[in-house]
C-alpha positions as CSV (number, residue, x, y, z in Angstrom):
1,M,-150.1,-46.7,197.7
2,K,-150.7,-46.7,193.4
3,N,-154.3,-48.1,192.5
4,S,-154.4,-50.9,189.5
5,F,-153.9,-48.1,187.0
6,G,-150.9,-47.1,188.3
7,S,-151.3,-43.5,189.6
8,T,-151.3,-42.0,193.4
9,P,-154.8,-40.7,194.3
10,S,-154.4,-37.1,195.4
11,D,-156.8,-36.8,198.2
12,N,-158.5,-39.4,200.5
13,T,-161.7,-40.2,198.5
14,P,-161.4,-41.5,195.0
15,Q,-162.0,-38.7,192.5
16,D,-165.6,-38.4,190.9
17,P,-165.4,-39.5,187.4
18,Q,-168.2,-37.3,186.5
19,A,-165.9,-34.3,187.8
20,N,-163.5,-35.4,185.0
21,Q,-165.7,-34.4,181.7
22,Q,-166.7,-30.7,183.2
23,G,-166.0,-28.5,180.7
24,A,-166.1,-31.1,178.2
25,S,-168.6,-30.4,174.8
26,E,-171.0,-32.7,173.3
27,E,-168.3,-33.5,170.9
28,T,-166.3,-35.2,173.6
29,T,-168.5,-36.5,175.2
30,S,-169.6,-38.3,171.6
31,F,-166.1,-39.7,171.7
32,D,-165.8,-40.6,175.4
33,R,-168.9,-43.3,174.8
34,V,-166.5,-46.2,173.4
35,Q,-165.5,-47.8,176.6
36,S,-163.5,-45.0,178.0
37,P,-163.1,-45.8,182.0
38,Y,-163.5,-41.7,182.7
39,S,-166.8,-41.4,180.8
40,T,-170.3,-41.1,182.5
41,N,-173.8,-42.2,181.2
42,A,-176.9,-40.5,181.1
43,A,-177.4,-40.7,184.8
44,G,-174.0,-39.6,185.5
45,N,-172.7,-42.8,187.1
46,P,-169.4,-44.7,185.5
47,S,-170.1,-46.1,182.7
48,S,-170.0,-50.3,182.2
49,A,-166.5,-50.2,181.6
50,Q,-165.5,-48.1,185.3
51,G,-168.5,-49.5,186.7
52,S,-166.2,-53.2,185.9
53,Y,-163.0,-51.2,187.5
54,Y,-165.0,-50.4,190.8
55,Q,-166.3,-53.9,190.9
56,S,-162.5,-55.3,190.8
57,Q,-161.7,-53.1,193.7
58,S,-164.4,-53.6,195.8
59,A,-164.1,-57.9,194.9
60,G,-159.8,-57.5,195.6
61,A,-160.4,-55.7,199.0
62,A,-163.3,-58.5,200.2
63,E,-160.8,-61.1,199.7
64,A,-157.8,-59.7,200.8
65,G,-159.7,-58.4,203.9
66,Q,-161.9,-61.0,204.8
67,G,-162.5,-60.5,208.7
68,A,-161.5,-56.7,209.0
69,A,-163.5,-54.1,209.4
70,S,-164.9,-52.8,205.8
71,E,-163.1,-49.8,203.8
72,P,-160.4,-48.4,206.0
73,T,-160.2,-44.1,206.0
74,W,-157.4,-42.4,204.9
75,A,-155.2,-40.2,207.2
76,Q,-155.8,-36.8,207.6
77,G,-153.6,-34.6,209.5
78,A,-151.0,-35.5,212.3
79,N,-153.1,-36.4,215.4
80,T,-155.2,-39.0,212.5
81,A,-153.9,-42.6,213.2
82,T,-152.8,-44.1,209.8
83,V,-154.5,-47.4,208.9
84,E,-152.1,-49.7,206.9
85,K,-154.1,-51.2,204.0
86,Q,-154.0,-54.9,203.0
87,P,-152.5,-55.2,199.7
88,R,-154.7,-56.5,196.9
89,T,-154.6,-59.0,194.6
90,M,-155.6,-59.5,191.3
91,S,-155.8,-62.2,188.3
92,M,-153.8,-61.7,185.4
93,K,-156.7,-62.4,183.4
94,S,-157.9,-59.3,185.5
95,A,-154.8,-57.0,184.9
96,A,-155.1,-58.0,180.7
97,A,-158.4,-56.9,180.9
98,L,-158.0,-53.4,182.4
99,A,-155.1,-52.4,180.9
100,L,-157.5,-53.4,177.3
101,V,-160.1,-51.0,178.6
102,A,-157.4,-48.1,179.7
103,A,-155.7,-48.5,176.6
104,I,-159.3,-47.9,174.8
105,G,-159.8,-45.0,176.8
106,A,-156.5,-43.9,176.1
107,G,-157.4,-43.8,172.6
108,S,-160.4,-42.1,173.0
109,I,-159.0,-39.2,174.5
110,T,-156.6,-39.0,172.0
111,G,-159.2,-38.7,169.3
112,V,-160.9,-35.9,171.4
113,V,-158.0,-33.3,171.8
114,V,-157.3,-34.5,167.7
115,S,-160.5,-33.2,167.1
116,K,-160.6,-30.1,169.0
117,E,-157.6,-28.9,168.0
118,N,-158.7,-29.4,164.2
119,S,-162.0,-27.4,165.0
120,G,-159.6,-24.1,165.8
121,S,-158.1,-21.4,163.5
122,G,-155.0,-23.2,162.5
123,S,-157.2,-26.0,160.9
124,K,-158.7,-23.2,158.6
125,T,-155.5,-21.9,157.8
126,Q,-154.0,-25.8,156.9
127,V,-156.9,-26.0,154.4
128,L,-156.8,-23.2,153.0
129,D,-152.6,-23.5,152.5
130,N,-154.1,-26.7,150.9
131,L,-156.3,-25.0,148.3
132,N,-153.6,-22.8,147.1
133,Q,-151.5,-25.6,146.7
134,Q,-150.4,-26.3,142.7
135,P,-152.4,-29.1,141.5
136,A,-150.6,-32.8,141.8
137,S,-149.0,-34.2,139.0
138,N,-151.2,-36.1,136.7
139,S,-151.8,-37.1,133.1
140,T,-153.8,-33.8,132.8
141,G,-152.4,-31.8,129.6
142,S,-150.0,-35.5,128.6
143,E,-150.0,-36.6,125.0
144,A,-153.2,-38.8,125.1
145,A,-151.8,-42.2,124.0
146,D,-152.6,-43.5,120.4
147,G,-155.5,-46.3,120.4
148,S,-156.8,-43.8,123.7
149,V,-160.9,-42.6,123.3
150,E,-159.2,-38.9,124.6
151,K,-156.5,-39.5,120.8
152,V,-159.4,-40.4,118.8
153,A,-161.8,-37.3,120.1
154,A,-158.9,-35.6,119.1
155,T,-158.4,-37.0,115.6
156,V,-162.3,-37.0,115.3
157,L,-163.9,-33.8,116.4
158,P,-162.6,-31.3,113.6
159,S,-164.8,-33.4,111.0
160,V,-168.1,-34.0,112.8
161,V,-170.5,-31.1,112.6
162,S,-174.3,-30.7,114.3
163,I,-176.7,-30.2,111.8
164,Q,-180.3,-27.9,112.5
165,V,-183.2,-28.4,109.9
166,T,-185.5,-25.3,110.5
167,T,-188.7,-25.2,108.9
168,R,-192.3,-22.9,110.0
169,T,-193.5,-26.4,112.2
170,G,-189.8,-27.0,114.3
171,V,-186.4,-27.9,114.3
172,A,-184.9,-31.3,113.0
173,E,-180.8,-31.9,114.8
174,G,-178.7,-34.4,113.4
175,S,-174.8,-34.8,113.1
176,G,-172.7,-35.4,110.1
177,S,-168.7,-36.1,108.7
178,I,-167.3,-33.6,106.3
179,I,-166.1,-36.0,104.0
180,S,-164.7,-33.3,101.5
181,S,-162.5,-30.0,102.2
182,D,-164.8,-28.0,100.6
183,G,-167.7,-29.2,102.2
184,Y,-169.8,-32.3,101.7
185,V,-171.5,-33.4,104.5
186,M,-172.7,-37.3,104.9
187,T,-175.4,-37.9,107.3
188,N,-178.7,-39.8,107.7
189,N,-181.5,-38.7,104.9
190,H,-184.0,-39.1,108.5
191,V,-182.2,-36.0,109.5
192,I,-182.6,-33.6,106.5
193,A,-185.3,-34.9,105.2
194,D,-187.8,-31.8,106.0
195,A,-185.6,-29.9,103.9
196,E,-186.3,-31.8,100.5
197,S,-189.3,-29.9,100.1
198,G,-186.8,-26.7,99.6
199,Q,-189.3,-24.8,102.6
200,A,-186.1,-25.6,105.1
201,E,-183.2,-23.6,106.2
202,I,-180.2,-25.8,106.9
203,T,-177.4,-24.8,109.6
204,V,-174.6,-26.3,109.8
205,N,-172.0,-25.5,113.2
206,L,-167.8,-27.1,113.3
207,N,-166.6,-28.4,116.1
208,D,-164.7,-24.4,116.5
209,G,-168.0,-23.1,116.3
210,T,-168.0,-21.6,113.2
211,E,-171.3,-21.7,111.2
212,Y,-172.1,-22.2,107.6
213,K,-175.6,-22.5,106.0
214,A,-175.7,-25.5,104.1
215,D,-178.2,-26.6,100.7
216,L,-179.1,-30.4,100.0
217,V,-177.7,-32.5,97.7
218,A,-179.7,-35.3,97.3
219,G,-181.0,-38.3,100.0
220,D,-181.9,-41.6,99.6
221,Q,-185.0,-42.5,101.8
222,N,-184.0,-46.4,101.4
223,T,-180.4,-46.7,102.2
224,D,-181.2,-43.6,105.1
225,V,-177.9,-41.5,103.7
226,A,-178.0,-38.4,102.3
227,V,-175.1,-35.6,101.5
228,I,-175.3,-31.8,102.0
229,K,-173.2,-29.2,100.5
230,L,-171.6,-26.1,102.8
231,Q,-171.6,-22.5,101.3
232,G,-169.0,-21.0,100.5
233,A,-166.8,-23.6,102.4
234,S,-162.7,-24.4,101.5
235,G,-159.4,-26.2,103.5
236,L,-162.2,-28.1,106.0
237,P,-160.8,-30.9,108.1
238,V,-162.0,-34.6,106.2
239,M,-163.0,-37.6,108.1
240,N,-160.9,-40.7,107.1
241,F,-162.9,-43.8,105.8
242,G,-161.8,-47.3,107.2
243,D,-163.1,-50.4,105.8
244,S,-166.4,-51.9,108.1
245,S,-165.8,-55.4,106.3
246,A,-162.8,-55.7,108.3
247,L,-164.6,-55.7,111.7
248,K,-164.8,-57.6,114.2
249,V,-166.8,-58.2,117.1
250,G,-165.9,-56.9,120.3
251,Q,-163.9,-53.8,118.6
252,E,-163.2,-50.9,120.3
253,V,-165.2,-48.0,118.6
254,V,-166.6,-44.9,119.5
255,A,-169.3,-42.8,118.7
256,V,-169.3,-39.2,118.2
257,G,-172.2,-36.4,117.6
258,S,-174.4,-34.2,119.1
259,P,-177.3,-36.0,121.0
260,L,-180.1,-33.8,122.6
261,G,-178.7,-30.8,120.8
262,L,-175.3,-31.1,122.6
263,S,-172.7,-30.6,120.1
264,S,-168.9,-32.8,120.4
265,T,-170.3,-35.1,122.4
266,V,-168.2,-38.2,122.4
267,T,-169.4,-41.7,124.1
268,S,-167.3,-45.0,123.8
269,G,-168.2,-49.1,123.3
270,I,-167.0,-52.2,121.6
271,V,-169.0,-53.7,118.3
272,S,-171.4,-55.7,120.1
273,A,-172.6,-57.8,116.4
274,L,-172.4,-57.8,112.7
275,N,-174.5,-57.8,110.0
276,R,-177.7,-56.7,111.8
277,P,-180.7,-56.6,109.4
278,V,-182.6,-53.0,110.2
279,R,-184.6,-50.9,108.5
280,A,-182.6,-47.8,108.2
281,G,-184.7,-44.3,109.5
282,G,-187.2,-46.5,111.3
283,D,-189.1,-47.6,108.4
284,Q,-190.8,-50.6,109.5
285,N,-193.6,-50.9,106.5
286,S,-190.5,-51.5,104.0
287,Q,-188.2,-54.3,102.9
288,S,-186.0,-51.5,100.7
289,S,-185.0,-49.7,104.2
290,L,-183.4,-52.8,105.2
291,I,-179.5,-52.4,106.0
292,D,-176.6,-54.5,107.0
293,A,-175.8,-52.5,110.4
294,I,-173.6,-52.6,113.0
295,Q,-174.4,-53.0,116.5
296,T,-172.6,-51.7,119.1
297,D,-173.1,-50.2,122.9
298,A,-171.4,-47.2,122.7
299,A,-174.4,-44.5,123.8
300,I,-176.2,-43.4,120.9
301,N,-179.2,-40.9,121.5
302,P,-181.4,-38.5,119.5
303,G,-179.3,-36.4,117.5
304,N,-176.5,-38.8,117.0
305,S,-178.0,-39.9,114.0
306,G,-175.7,-38.9,110.7
307,G,-173.1,-39.0,113.0
308,P,-169.3,-41.3,112.9
309,L,-168.9,-44.6,114.4
310,V,-165.2,-44.7,114.2
311,D,-162.4,-47.4,115.1
312,M,-159.7,-46.5,117.5
313,S,-157.1,-45.1,114.9
314,G,-160.2,-42.5,114.4
315,N,-161.1,-43.7,110.6
316,L,-165.2,-43.9,109.7
317,I,-166.1,-47.6,109.8
318,G,-170.0,-46.0,110.5
319,M,-173.1,-43.8,110.7
320,N,-175.2,-44.0,113.5
321,S,-178.6,-44.2,112.0
322,V,-180.9,-46.3,114.7
323,I,-181.5,-47.3,118.4
324,A,-183.3,-49.5,119.8
325,S,-186.1,-48.7,122.5
326,T,-188.1,-50.0,125.3
327,S,-189.9,-46.5,125.3
328,T,-193.9,-46.5,125.1
329,S,-194.4,-42.9,125.6
330,S,-196.4,-40.9,122.8
331,T,-193.9,-38.9,121.3
332,G,-191.9,-42.1,120.5
333,E,-188.6,-40.1,122.2
334,A,-186.2,-42.5,123.6
335,G,-182.6,-43.0,125.0
336,S,-179.7,-45.2,124.8
337,I,-180.1,-48.4,126.4
338,G,-176.6,-50.2,124.7
339,L,-178.6,-51.1,121.4
340,G,-177.0,-49.1,118.7
341,F,-177.4,-49.4,115.0
342,A,-174.9,-48.0,112.8
343,I,-175.1,-48.2,108.7
344,P,-171.7,-49.6,107.6
345,A,-168.6,-46.7,106.2
346,N,-168.6,-49.3,103.0
347,F,-172.4,-49.3,102.2
348,A,-172.7,-45.4,103.0
349,R,-169.7,-44.4,101.0
350,R,-171.2,-46.3,98.0
351,V,-174.4,-44.4,98.6
352,A,-172.8,-41.0,99.3
353,S,-170.5,-41.1,95.9
354,Q,-173.9,-42.4,93.6
355,L,-175.8,-39.4,95.1
356,I,-173.4,-36.7,94.7
357,E,-172.4,-38.2,90.7
358,S,-176.3,-38.7,89.6
359,G,-178.6,-37.5,92.9
360,K,-179.8,-41.4,93.5
361,A,-179.2,-44.5,94.7
362,T,-179.4,-47.9,93.8
363,Q,-178.6,-51.5,95.4
364,P,-177.8,-54.9,93.4
365,M,-180.3,-57.7,93.1
366,I,-180.6,-61.0,92.7
367,G,-183.6,-60.7,90.8
368,V,-186.4,-62.6,93.2
369,Q,-189.4,-61.8,95.6
370,L,-189.3,-63.2,99.2
371,Q,-192.2,-64.4,101.1
372,S,-192.0,-62.1,104.3
373,N,-194.5,-64.1,106.6
374,A,-192.7,-67.5,106.0
375,T,-192.8,-70.3,108.8
376,V,-189.7,-72.1,107.9
377,T,-185.7,-70.6,108.9
378,G,-184.4,-68.8,106.0
379,A,-186.2,-66.8,103.1
380,K,-188.3,-68.4,101.0
381,I,-188.8,-67.6,97.3
382,A,-192.2,-66.2,96.5
383,D,-191.9,-65.7,92.7
384,V,-188.4,-65.1,90.4
385,T,-188.0,-62.3,87.8
386,A,-187.8,-63.9,84.4
387,G,-184.4,-63.4,82.8
388,G,-182.9,-61.7,86.6
389,P,-179.8,-63.2,87.8
390,G,-181.6,-65.5,90.0
391,D,-184.0,-67.0,86.9
392,Q,-180.5,-67.7,85.5
393,A,-178.4,-69.1,88.0
394,G,-182.2,-71.7,88.3
395,L,-183.6,-71.0,91.4
396,K,-187.2,-71.3,91.7
397,A,-190.3,-70.3,93.3
398,G,-191.1,-72.2,97.0
399,E,-187.2,-73.0,97.6
400,V,-185.5,-71.7,100.7
401,I,-182.6,-69.6,101.0
402,T,-180.5,-70.3,104.4
403,G,-177.2,-69.3,103.4
404,M,-175.0,-66.8,101.7
405,N,-171.3,-66.9,100.8
406,G,-171.1,-69.0,104.4
407,R,-173.2,-66.7,106.4
408,R,-176.4,-68.1,108.0
409,I,-179.6,-66.7,106.6
410,D,-182.3,-67.1,108.8
411,S,-185.4,-64.9,107.3
412,A,-186.3,-62.3,103.7
413,D,-185.0,-59.9,105.9
414,A,-181.0,-61.1,106.5
415,L,-180.9,-62.4,102.8
416,I,-182.1,-58.8,101.8
417,A,-179.7,-56.9,104.4
418,A,-176.7,-59.2,103.1
419,V,-177.3,-59.0,99.3
420,R,-178.1,-55.0,99.5
421,S,-174.4,-54.7,101.4
422,S,-172.6,-56.8,98.1
423,D,-171.1,-55.4,95.6
424,F,-172.5,-54.5,92.6
425,G,-171.6,-57.3,90.2
426,S,-170.2,-59.2,92.5
427,T,-171.0,-63.4,92.4
428,I,-172.3,-64.7,95.4
429,T,-172.8,-68.3,96.7
430,L,-176.2,-69.1,97.9
431,T,-177.3,-72.0,100.0
432,V,-180.8,-73.4,98.5
433,G,-182.8,-76.2,99.9
434,D,-186.4,-77.0,99.2
435,E,-189.4,-76.2,100.6
436,N,-188.9,-77.0,103.7
437,G,-185.1,-75.8,103.6
438,D,-183.9,-79.2,103.6
439,N,-181.8,-81.1,100.4
440,P,-179.7,-78.2,100.5
441,R,-177.3,-77.3,97.6
442,E,-175.2,-74.5,96.7
443,V,-176.1,-71.7,93.6
444,E,-173.8,-69.3,92.3
445,V,-175.6,-65.8,91.6
446,T,-174.1,-62.6,89.6
447,L,-175.6,-59.8,91.2
448,T,-176.7,-56.7,88.8
449,S,-174.7,-54.3,87.7
450,E,-175.0,-50.3,88.8
């Protein structure tokens, strides 16, 4: 007579479920606890799944053998009378439930067997074989696609340098871009400011590890642009300039430099905004240090200063200069929070040329003084320089400038930065209102020459 799992009992009494656990490891027990009909609970009794099986047998026997003696005795030996067991019945629902329990139990036991097999020496051999296999084929080592960060990095890194300025009191670090094959390097003025006294040593390291000593050519605090010259250099790779006036918000960019002394670091992001009036070099007290900055979320940290911000063709479109920070530490050190600012390449290139040619930099002007604490939106004129471009165009003290060449001007800083980014001698169109910014009119002003 087969039992409800389809197996024939091997002796006169149901096998002890706990006996099936002898020799099983702790690992086996943990697998068996997943509703296995062969598992035992902590007390050594059949688990809930197995208990339901025995209850089903007892209930079936009670239904089939009403009025008969209690559980019949199995036949033992030739002289023992054989008692015929009454056939047992079971509903389809119960049979389906037991089949499900059996399937779960079988899967559980299979898991135990596989686990135990994998824990042997054969598993070790298999792991070692896997480790000794050749790497899977992937893009590593293949040629970088045009327009990828990888391609940009390969193009730009040879022309980016790390700069250290050593004095008796410490070392200042920054980055720079090689702008001529004979060793001119453009960087931020605040990177090399300690060298202006002539009591500092400038050391420059190229991407390939070559080291040069360098001399300060000139620097301009107002624009935070400086130029140094490598001693005895020739045949160096040169950074290509892009057109920063053609930038678009959302355009992908890459920042390269030596943050915290980690040379040849590459990060990527986008142009987050344009025409941000930012005070170059962190000088918060001077209007003359204002620049019309490019805002980017590419990670820029201390040490990136002076390094290039490039487009996806590897052309320099900005020079990393300033980061916004929420730091309140006494040292003022801070890291990137996704708000970095770069001096536009067109502006930096113009200043660098002036520094190389004459040792100083000048900026175009409209010949007015602006009120810094005005309560109106725009740039309020405090005074007009007699005979200057503004005077010749008919600008008056007390008037408010609210636009320039179609660009909104909402503060004195915004107007200063916009004018400084314009070309010498160019003609700009200002939108000018009365003292409250109302009744606007357009005025053409020709900026000062270089």
